[in-house]
Steps between C-alpha positions, in 0.01 A plus 500: 500500500602860424815594694775755500871462475804722480725499198837665473690576184853484639792737437655266240183509287463880544859543377424275198207732413242217496246656740244548221538146374448356845199725570351399161534133603338574832201652326494221232476247790178660623632683805349830602766745606361667817827685589826573330805708592870526451707484820873500578530304823767601746711217632308524830168477320616197301622334821152562662313373197708176472520455876361145464829403330729665759664176606563377149841523329363709209335769722785758479550471123119502443449819702803658327354419166149610578628838619735539196242684283135567446236230496134513395254366758151395393186402684327233288158339523333205319373150566774301673740795464780360712522162329447643155765776538752242627431288186549801277827586680643150473758328718732714718796380299450635143695205358239266657195715399269376227520667161258792481528594863622845598804374684610279209449795263654783704686344800872468528556300820320374814534848654478717187187329375297797384184468710374418847162375616336421836509127583190476721194701612680597826813614315282694253327681779833604659660594168205701369479693829874563483470687171138613484399562866 
């Protein structure tokens, strides 16, 4: 089933200058890029975007990090986009991610792990609307 998902190239990956390499991988994996823009979230926008995590201990550091510099947000489409993008990203902890995944290749820590992806159709709908209206 063709579906859409949101991908974010996080501030750590933007600082490392690996945007192009990540986009190349996205295209190599058969995704259509339907939308792409660079954003610099304010702390308030980051708090709104990650609202689902507001009661978790990492919420403050995550929102600080995500507002620390520019990110690139992408609207992606392909068959089983959500599942496939999550496989390409790899485990949240780069140390646990399989070789060849983006987080293993470019991530530094659980928080500074280079990329984000929607985890369900409902989340994708919310996240896509957040950035692309």
